[in-house]
C-alpha positions in Angstrom: -46.8 54.2 -23.8 -48.2 54.0 -20.4 -49.2 50.5 -19.1 -53.1 51.3 -19.5 -52.5 52.1 -23.1 -50.5 49.3 -23.9 -53.5 47.1 -22.3 -56.0 49.0 -24.5 -53.8 48.3 -27.6 -53.5 44.5 -26.6 -57.3 44.2 -25.9 -58.3 43.0 -29.8 -55.5 40.4 -29.4 -56.6 39.2 -26.1 -60.0 38.9 -27.4 -59.0 36.9 -30.4 -56.9 34.5 -28.2 -60.1 33.8 -26.0 -62.3 33.0 -28.8 -60.0 30.5 -30.0 -60.9 28.5 -26.8 -64.6 28.9 -27.3 -66.3 25.8 -29.0 -69.2 28.3 -30.2 -66.6 30.3 -32.0 -65.2 27.1 -33.7 -68.8 26.0 -34.6 -69.8 29.3 -36.1 -66.3 29.4 -38.1 -67.0 25.8 -39.2 -70.6 26.7 -40.5 -69.2 30.1 -42.0 -66.8 28.2 -44.1 -69.2 25.6 -45.1 -71.6 28.2 -46.4 -68.9 29.7 -48.5 -68.4 26.4 -50.4 -69.8 26.5 -54.0 -71.0 23.3 -55.8 -73.9 21.0 -55.9 -75.2 19.7 -52.6 -74.3 16.1 -53.6 -70.6 17.1 -54.3 -70.3 19.2 -50.9 -71.8 16.4 -48.9 -69.6 13.8 -50.7 -66.6 16.0 -49.9 -67.6 16.4 -46.3 -68.2 12.5 -45.8 -64.8 11.9 -47.2 -63.1 14.5 -44.9 -64.8 12.9 -41.8 -64.0 9.4 -43.0 -60.3 10.2 -43.5 -60.2 12.3 -40.4 -61.2 9.5 -38.1 -58.5 7.1 -39.4 -55.0 7.0 -37.9 -53.2 8.8 -40.8 -52.4 12.0 -39.1 -49.9 13.5 -41.3 -51.7 12.8 -44.5 -55.5 13.6 -43.6 -55.7 16.6 -45.7 -53.7 15.1 -48.6 -55.7 11.9 -48.6 -59.2 13.6 -48.3 -58.5 16.0 -51.1 -57.0 13.3 -53.3 -60.0 10.9 -52.6 -62.5 13.7 -53.3 -60.8 14.5 -56.6 -61.1 10.9 -57.6 -64.9 10.5 -56.7 -66.1 14.0 -57.8 -66.5 15.4 -54.3 -65.8 18.8 -53.1 -62.2 19.1 -52.3 -62.7 22.3 -50.0 -65.4 20.2 -48.1 -63.2 17.3 -47.8 -60.3 19.6 -46.4 -63.0 21.2 -44.0 -64.2 17.6 -43.0 -60.7 16.7 -41.6 -61.5 19.0 -38.8 -63.4 16.2 -37.1 -59.6 15.3 -36.1 -58.4 17.5 -33.5 -56.3 17.4 -30.5 -59.3 16.3 -28.4 -60.6 13.8 -30.6 -57.4 11.9 -31.8 -56.8 10.1 -28.8 -60.3 8.6 -28.9 -60.0 7.7 -32.6 -56.8 6.0 -32.3 -57.7 4.0 -29.3 -61.0 2.9 -30.8 -59.5 2.2 -34.1 -57.0 -0.1 -32.4 -59.5 -1.7 -30.3 -61.8 -2.3 -33.2 -59.0 -3.6 -35.4 -57.8 -6.0 -32.5 -61.1 -7.3 -32.1 -61.9 -7.9 -35.8 -58.2 -9.4 -36.5 -58.4 -11.3 -33.0 -55.1 -10.0 -31.8 -54.3 -10.6 -28.2 -53.9 -7.6 -25.9 -50.8 -5.7 -26.2 -49.3 -3.0 -23.8 -49.3 0.3 -25.7 -46.5 2.7 -25.4 -47.1 6.1 -23.4 -46.4 7.8 -27.0 -49.5 6.9 -29.1 -48.2 8.4 -32.4 -48.5 6.3 -35.5 -44.7 6.0 -35.6 -44.4 4.8 -32.0 -47.3 2.1 -32.9 -45.4 1.3 -36.0 -42.5 0.3 -33.7 -44.6 -2.3 -32.2 -45.1 -4.1 -35.5 -47.1 -4.3 -38.6 -50.1 -6.2 -36.7 -50.9 -3.1 -34.7 -50.7 -0.6 -37.5 -52.8 -3.0 -39.6 -55.4 -3.1 -36.8 -55.5 0.5 -36.4 -55.9 1.1 -40.1 -58.6 -1.5 -40.3 -60.2 -0.2 -37.1 -60.1 3.3 -38.4 -61.8 2.4 -41.6 -64.4 0.7 -39.9 -64.8 3.4 -37.2 -65.0 6.1 -39.9 -67.8 4.5 -42.0 -70.8 5.4 -39.6 -69.6 9.3 -39.1 -69.0 9.6 -42.8 -72.5 8.6 -43.6 -74.1 10.8 -41.1 -71.9 13.6 -42.3 -73.0 12.9 -45.8 -76.7 13.0 -44.8 -76.5 16.1 -42.5 -74.5 18.0 -45.1 -76.8 17.1 -47.9 -79.7 18.2 -46.0 -78.0 21.6 -44.9 -76.5 22.1 -48.5 -79.9 21.8 -50.0 -81.4 24.1 -47.5 -82.6 27.7 -48.3 -80.2 28.9 -45.7 -77.3 27.5 -47.6 -78.5 28.7 -51.0 -79.0 32.1 -49.7 -75.7 32.2 -48.5 -74.4 31.4 -52.1 -76.6 34.1 -53.5 -77.7 31.6 -56.2 -79.8 28.6 -56.4 -77.9 25.0 -56.5 -79.3 22.1 -58.2 
C-alpha cells in the first residue's frame, strides 16, 4: 500500500479524532443522547438534575454510581442521571474542586490551608477530614443551583415538540 493510499484509508479515523476535540460535536452528541431518552418529562428532568448535582460534587470515582442510585431512589431517569454527570469533565473538575473547598471553608470557618499540587480527593484526604468535609459540604452547596437550572431547562426541553418528535410518541 502506498503512502497516499494509507493516508486515504486513515482519513475517517483522523476525522473522528478531530471531532472529539470539537465542543460543537460534544454538544450535538449530548442533545442526541438526551433526545433518545424515554420517559415522562419530569422523570427525565429529575434524572438530569441529579446527574448534574452529583457531577459537581467532589466524588469523582463514584459519580455515575451515585447519580444512578439516587435517581432510582427518587424516581428519576437513570439514563438522564448518567448523562447529567457529563458536567464533570477534565476542564471543569479543577474549578468544581476548588469552588467546593472554598465554599466549604467559608461555611465551616476553616483557616486557609496550603493545598497540595495533586488535587485528587485522596490527596486532599491526606490533609485531614476537615478538608474533605469542607469539600463535600461545599460541593453540595455548589451543586444546588446548577441542578435546579438543569431541572428547569431539561423539563422545558423534554416537554417540547422537538423532543416529543424525536421519541415518536406524545409524552404526558
